[in-house]
Every structure is written in C-alpha cells, then in structure tokens.
C-alpha positions as CSV (number, residue, x, y, z in Angstrom):
1,M,123.9,32.6,117.3
2,S,126.4,29.9,116.7
3,G,128.3,29.7,113.4
4,T,126.1,30.4,110.5
5,S,122.9,29.4,112.4
6,G,120.0,31.8,112.2
7,N,118.8,34.6,110.1
8,I,117.3,38.0,110.4
9,S,115.1,40.3,108.3
10,V,113.7,43.8,108.6
11,R,110.8,45.2,106.5
12,L,111.8,48.5,105.0
13,E,109.6,51.5,104.4
14,D,109.1,50.6,100.8
15,A,107.9,47.1,101.8
16,N,111.1,45.4,100.6
17,L,113.0,43.3,103.1
18,L,116.6,43.5,104.2
19,V,117.6,39.9,104.8
20,T,120.8,38.2,106.1
21,P,122.6,36.3,103.4
22,A,122.8,32.5,103.1
23,A,125.5,30.7,105.1
24,A,126.7,33.9,106.8
25,A,128.2,34.0,110.3
26,L,126.1,36.9,111.6
27,G,128.7,38.1,114.1
28,D,131.1,38.8,111.2
29,L,128.5,40.2,108.8
30,D,129.3,43.4,106.9
31,P,126.2,45.6,106.3
32,G,127.0,45.5,102.5
33,E,126.4,41.8,102.5
34,L,122.7,42.1,103.4
35,V,120.3,41.2,100.6
36,V,117.3,43.3,99.5
37,V,114.3,41.2,98.6
38,S,110.9,42.3,97.3
39,P,107.7,41.1,99.1
40,D,107.3,38.5,96.4
41,G,110.8,37.1,97.0
42,R,112.7,38.6,94.1
43,V,116.3,39.6,94.9
44,I,116.9,43.3,94.2
45,G,120.6,43.8,93.4
46,E,123.1,41.1,94.4
47,G,123.4,38.3,97.0
48,T,121.7,35.1,98.0
49,P,119.2,35.5,100.9
50,S,118.9,33.0,103.8
51,S,117.5,29.6,102.9
52,E,114.7,30.5,105.3
53,L,113.5,33.3,103.1
54,P,110.1,31.6,102.6
55,L,109.5,31.7,106.4
56,H,110.2,35.4,106.5
57,L,108.0,36.2,103.5
58,A,105.1,34.1,104.8
59,T,105.3,35.8,108.2
60,Y,105.3,39.3,106.8
61,R,102.3,38.5,104.6
62,V,100.2,37.4,107.6
63,R,101.5,40.1,110.0
64,P,101.4,43.6,108.4
65,D,102.2,45.0,111.9
66,V,105.6,43.3,112.0
67,S,108.8,45.1,111.0
68,A,111.5,42.6,112.1
69,L,111.9,38.8,112.3
70,I,114.7,36.9,114.1
71,H,115.1,33.2,113.5
72,T,117.6,31.4,115.8
73,H,118.4,28.0,117.2
74,P,118.9,28.8,120.9
75,T,120.0,25.8,122.8
76,Y,117.3,25.5,125.4
77,C,114.5,26.3,123.0
78,V,115.7,23.6,120.6
79,V,116.0,21.1,123.5
80,W,112.6,22.0,124.8
81,S,111.1,21.8,121.3
82,K,112.0,18.1,121.2
83,T,109.5,17.5,124.1
84,G,106.7,18.1,121.6
85,G,105.3,21.3,123.2
86,V,106.0,24.8,124.4
87,F,107.9,25.4,127.7
88,A,106.1,26.9,130.8
89,R,105.9,30.6,130.9
90,D,105.4,31.2,134.6
91,T,108.3,33.6,135.4
92,V,107.8,37.3,135.7
93,G,109.6,38.1,132.4
94,A,107.8,35.4,130.5
95,T,104.3,36.3,131.7
96,E,104.7,40.1,131.5
97,T,106.9,40.5,128.4
98,L,107.2,37.3,126.4
99,G,103.5,36.4,126.3
100,P,102.1,33.4,124.6
101,V,104.4,31.3,122.4
102,G,103.1,29.5,119.4
103,W,104.0,26.1,118.2
104,A,105.0,24.8,114.7
105,P,105.3,21.1,114.1
106,Y,108.4,19.8,112.4
107,E,108.8,20.6,108.7
108,K,112.0,20.5,106.6
109,P,114.1,23.7,107.1
110,G,113.7,26.2,104.3
111,S,110.5,24.5,103.0
112,Q,107.2,26.1,102.1
113,E,105.6,23.7,104.6
114,L,107.7,25.2,107.4
115,A,106.9,28.7,106.2
116,A,103.2,27.9,106.3
117,A,103.3,26.3,109.7
118,V,105.2,29.3,111.3
119,A,103.0,31.9,109.5
120,D,99.8,30.1,110.7
121,A,101.1,30.3,114.3
122,F,102.0,34.0,113.9
123,A,98.6,34.7,112.3
124,G,97.1,33.7,115.6
125,G,98.6,36.8,117.1
126,V,101.6,35.4,119.0
127,N,105.0,37.1,118.6
128,S,107.2,34.0,119.2
129,V,106.9,30.6,117.7
130,L,108.8,27.5,118.8
131,M,109.5,25.2,115.9
132,E,109.7,21.5,116.7
133,R,113.3,20.1,116.5
134,H,114.4,23.4,115.0
135,G,114.4,26.6,116.9
136,L,112.6,29.8,117.5
137,C,111.2,32.7,115.5
138,A,110.3,36.1,117.1
139,V,108.8,39.1,115.5
140,G,108.4,42.7,116.6
141,S,107.8,46.3,115.5
142,S,111.6,46.7,115.7
143,L,114.7,44.5,115.6
144,E,115.2,45.3,119.3
145,S,111.7,44.1,120.3
146,A,112.2,40.9,118.4
147,F,115.5,40.4,120.1
148,V,114.0,40.9,123.5
149,L,111.5,38.2,122.8
150,T,114.2,35.9,121.6
151,D,116.2,36.4,124.7
152,L,113.2,36.0,127.0
153,A,112.1,32.8,125.2
154,E,115.5,31.2,125.6
155,E,115.6,32.2,129.3
156,A,112.1,30.7,129.9
157,A,113.0,27.5,128.1
158,K,116.2,27.3,130.2
159,I,114.3,27.7,133.4
160,A,111.7,25.2,132.4
161,Y,114.4,22.7,131.5
162,L,116.3,23.2,134.7
163,C,113.1,22.9,136.8
164,R,112.2,19.7,135.0
165,T,115.6,18.1,135.4
166,A,115.7,19.2,139.1
167,G,112.3,17.4,139.6
168,L,110.5,20.7,140.1
169,E,107.5,20.3,137.7
170,Q,106.0,23.5,136.6
C-alpha cells in the first residue's frame, strides 16, 4: 500500500471489528492505533476508523463467512478498473485460486453508495471486487487468505494490462 492508501479490518470473535485508523500509513502502524468498532459502526474506546468503514460494515453484514477484508488501490487493478470491466483471469493462479472477481461501478469513496455496490457484489459469492476508478477489495476467512487474493488480483490485472499493451488480446 502506498502512503495512507488502503484499509484493513478483521472480525473478532465477539463480532466487533478491528479496523485500521483513518489517514494511517499502514506500514508504520502500531497495533495500539487499531480501532475497535461494533457491528453497527459505533467506536468502542478511542480512535477514528478508516473513512471506508461503511464498506467494511456492509460487507460483513452480507458475508457472515468472512473474517477479514483488505481494501487497497493496487496500480494495475486501478488502471484496469478504468477500462470499465474486470481483467481476464486466464492464468493458472487466477483460475485456480483467485476465482471470479466482482465489479462495483464508481461511487464516491467512503459513501454508503459505494458500500452498497461492493456489498452487492460480495453477496453474489465472489471474494474479490474491482471498484471502478478506485481499487480492489478482497475478503477471506483470515487476513492471510484476503491478502493472497489481493496479491493474485494485482498480478492478474498486471498480466492482462501487459498482454493488451503488447497486442496480445486475451
């Protein structure tokens, strides 16, 4: 993640969320800076959660099987999202592990509209959603599984972009 771009949450055993704080550089984050939030969005204790908290809350509501969400702005995913659709998933890693990728049309960052669009895509059963002109969200049963999907999505978007620019249509 570049700068203060991106946010992460984990659902705790008591159903509360542990969320990265607003405007935090995640590489320099101290564990004590994480914000505990109730399932209805109320901050428990201190801190200001990410401005994308509505997206996290909406996703956990529609996906009770999910324990972690990573929202990033990976370069190739963002570039590809500007084409108006999802990149090809025809590599071994993309077909075997990444699986289908959902699509969310552009909505203002941090808005209830964006949260609803992403949650609708996740409700369809996908574990990764490409957001138009914005970035990527990936979910999983663990932080590690969400990270693997994030990494695979960026690699698939990169391959699709390079193939297109090299004239190798997929």
